[in-house]
C-alpha positions, 0 to 999 in steps of 0.5 A, spaced: 500 500 500 502 507 499 500 513 502 499 516 495 492 513 495 487 514 501 482 509 502 476 510 506 469 508 507 463 513 508 457 510 509 455 505 503 460 508 499 468 506 498 472 512 497 479 513 493 482 519 493 489 520 490 494 523 494 500 525 490 499 533 490 506 535 488 506 531 482 499 533 481 497 526 483 500 523 477 499 515 478 505 510 480 505 503 479 504 502 487 498 507 486 495 503 481 496 497 485 492 500 491 486 502 487 485 496 484 486 492 491 481 496 494 476 495 488 477 488 488 475 488 496 469 492 495 466 488 489 465 483 494 463 487 500 455 488 500 456 494 505 459 498 499 454 500 494 458 505 490 465 508 489 467 515 489 474 517 486 477 524 487 483 527 489 485 529 496 488 536 496 491 541 491 490 542 484 487 535 481 484 531 479 490 527 476 495 529 471 497 523 468 502 517 469 509 517 472 512 520 465 519 520 469 519 513 471 517 511 464 523 515 460 528 512 465 525 505 463 526 507 456 533 509 457 535 504 462 532 497 462 529 497 455 522 499 457 521 492 461 519 496 467 515 501 463 511 495 460 509 493 467 507 499 469 502 500 462 500 493 463 498 493 470 495 500 469 491 498 463 488 492 468 486 498 472 482 501 467 479 495 465 477 493 472 474 500 472 470 499 466 467 493 467 466 494 475 459 492 477 458 497 482 457 505 480 463 509 480 463 517 480 469 520 478 470 528 480 474 531 475 475 537 479 482 540 476 487 537 471 484 531 468 490 528 463 493 522 461 492 517 466 487 521 470 483 520 463 484 513 464 481 513 471 475 518 470 472 516 463 470 508 465 466 511 471 458 511 470 458 518 473 463 523 471 463 530 474 466 536 471 467 543 475 469 550 473 476 547 475 476 542 470 482 541 465 481 535 460 486 533 455 490 527 452 497 531 450 501 525 449 503 526 442 507 532 444 511 527 448 512 522 443 506 517 446 499 516 444 492 517 447 492 510 451 489 508 458 483 507 453 483 513 450 482 509 443 476 507 445 473 513 449 475 518 444 473 514 437 466 514 440 466 522 441 461 525 435 464 530 430 471 527 429 472 531 436 476 525 439 481 525 433 482 533 434 483 532 441 488 526 440 492 530 435 492 537 438 492 535 445 487 541 446 485 542 453 477 542 454 474 546 460 468 543 464 463 546 460 466 543 454 467 536 457 459 536 458 458 539 451 462 533 448 459 528 453 466 527 456 462 529 463 455 527 465 454 532 470 457 539 471 457 542 479 460 548 482 466 546 486 463 548 492 458 543 491 462 537 491 463 536 499 455 536 499 455 531 493 459 526 496 456 526 503 449 525 500 452 519 495 455 516 501 448 516 505 444 514 499 448 511 493 442 508 490 440 516 488 447 518 485 444 520 478 438 524 482 443 527 487 448 529 481 442 532 477 439 536 483 446 539 485 448 541 477 448 548 474 448 550 467 455 551 465 458 557 461 457 556 454 462 551 451 467 555 447 469 549 442 462 548 440 463 554 435 469 550 432 465 544 431 464 544 424 471 546 423 473 540 427 469 535 423 471 538 416 479 539 417 480 532 421 475 528 417 481 524 414 484 518 418 491 520 414 495 525 418 497 528 411 490 530 409 489 533 415 495 537 415 493 539 407 486 541 409 488 546 415 493 549 410 488 550 405 484 554 410 486 561 411 483 562 418 486 564 424 483 558 427 486 553 422 493 557 422 493 556 430 491 548 429 496 547 424 502 550 428 500 546 434 500 539 429 507 541 427 510 541 434 507 534 435 511 527 434 509 525 426 510 518 428 505 518 434 500 522 430 499 517 425 499 512 431 493 515 434 489 516 428 490 508 426 489 507 434 482 511 434 480 508 427 481 501 429 478 502 436 472 504 433 471 497 430 472 493 437 466 490 440 470 490 447 474 494 452 479 489 453 480 488 446 482 495 446 486 495 451 490 489 448 491 493 442 494 499 446 498 495 450 501 492 444 502 500 441 505 502 448 510 496 448 513 498 442 512 506 442 516 506 449 522 504 446 522 508 440 526 514 439 520 519 440 518 518 447 525 519 450 526 525 446 519 528 447 520 527 454 526 531 454 524 537 450 517 538 454 518 536 461 526 535 463 529 540 459 523 544 458 526 547 451 520 545 447 525 543 441 524 535 440 527 532 434 522 527 432 525 521 428 522 520 423 522 527 422 516 528 417 509 525 416 511 522 410 517 518 413 512 515 418 511 508 413 505 504 413 510 498 415 513 502 421 505 502 423 504 495 422 510 493 426 507 498 432 500 495 432 503 487 431 501 482 436 506 480 441 508 473 443 502 470 446 506 470 453 507 477 452 500 479 450 496 484 455 490 480 459 485 483 464 485 481 471 
């Protein structure tokens, strides 16, 4: 167990609070194991009727996974410990997705990467004025994993492809508009919501609805048509060309953003979402994402992207391959190929 996760019982509710505030509650392997163990225990406890998932203090909810650990693995052990992290984190994502008791995720603050993997499987996903949602992985040579392929590919109007490629941040009202959140509550109502849920977990939906308010206008809505049009293709080159032909300030901004991303993982993300949309189970999606993660973690772009964006903060990653045209279909086939049978991802 770990002090980085606080586990409580309140009435008939289990309560998981992420408690690593100095790292914006980024997930470690020990945190994944602690949450998974609690969920297993509560699954067999008739006294627990629902689970609440939040952060304990500071700017939450969860900024992602332990990127420094993953880069160290890529540079020092051939990605072995990183693959274990992905494997077990993905088991937790699947465990939450398949959980028999309702889970309420309070996305009050930064909700990115691994935090998205915790929140989006929940039946109830609460956004607030503090919510900042993103899948920014293509900027560090990763891809929108932790179930991102499943969740993003099922958003309307090619919004998932836009979020996967650009890493754009959505606020709480935009999350509600997109269907990423199920409810929008003022942050000062969360304590009341949690107390009432603990008392009456059978009424979660009603409680959240009673405390919900009308959010501000979703700013991204006005760009919905542009996103659907410019991000319509599953070919990265087509998306870039479409934006190049548009002389609007919006298109120029998005094009400039895409030029900073790893061409390799942008192409990976587009294929990932395309394939995820056709899968019939979340487990199959996670098996696919584990294959991708196992290969991408040791490709040059990941260690380089983390160096440029997070370690040195120079913002000058030298991508390899350097251009979309150099990312071949053969390379993508290698990244998506099945692993040896004894190395494939399996649910708990």
